[in-house]
C-alpha positions, 0 to 999 in steps of 0.5 A: 582319255585326254592328252596332255601336252609335254612341257616345253624345255626351257632354254635357260635350264642347264644341260646337266638338268636336261640329261636323264639318268640311266642305269648302267648295263653289264653282260652277265656271263654264263656260269662255268662248270668246275670239276672237283680237284681230287677226282680230276687228279685221280683220273689224270693219274690213272691215265698216266699209269695206263700210258706207262703200262702201254709204253712198257708193253710196246717196248717189250714187244719191240725188243722181242721182235728185235730178238726174233729178227736177229735170230732170223738173220743168223739163220739166213747167214747160216743158210747163205754159207750152206748155199755157197758150200753147195754151189762150190760142190756143184761147181767141183762136180761139174768140172772136168776133174770131177767128171774124170774122177767120177768116170774113174770110179765107174771104171772108165779110162781116157780115150785118145781116139774117140768116135762120134755118132751123128744123129739122126743119120746114125753115122759113126765118125771116127774108128771105135777102138777098145781101150786098155787103160795104158794109152795115156799114162800121164793122165791119171785121176785118183778117187777120194778113196785113193787119196785117203789111202795116200794121205794115210800112208803119208801120215804113217810114214811121218809117224814111223820116221818120228818114232825112228828119230826118237829111238835113235835119240834114245840110243845116242843118249844111252851110248853117251851115258855109257861112254861117260860111265866108262870115262869115269871108270877109267879116271877112277882107275887112273886115280887109283893107280896114281895113288898106288904109285905115289904110295910106292914112291913114298915107301921107296923114299923111306927105305932109301932114307933108312939105308943112308945112315948105315952107308955113312958109318961103313964109309967112316970105318973104311976111312979109319982103316 
């Protein structure tokens, strides 16, 4: 092999001639995968439908839970009222009046002379006295049965008074009707008597008028004599 010498550049040549033309390079993009429009739209529609169905199911479940919570709140409120009523009953049963009524139902009477038993010695403080039930006449506790009887007797008394008042009103109305009928009868009789008196007066007047011509003629004859 032989080596050839490269030609020396001529300084007189133009710069444009010295430039070596080069081909322009550009970046080649990778081909993108495109999805078909119709399958994509179908898939999107199915996804939206599933989302709507899920949202509807979630809303239904929330509503059912809200109804269940409301029912439980009603039950809790009713139980609260029941608990308050029971607490009131317990308080009344624990009160002194409730204990006195319960003792009265058992046949017990108030004791103004109590005796106490001291433990553990067993010593009795006070003088035990048998009670007859008349020691404290002002203190009397009535049982529910007695209160019911009193209320029933009061209602019967009120009903009896109302019946008596109604009966008295009916009797007064009847008496008034009788008085009115008697007054009307008396008025009719007085009217009838007045008509008869008027008739008699007219008859007497006619009779008197009939006698007047005869008396005048008699007077004329006497004057002629």
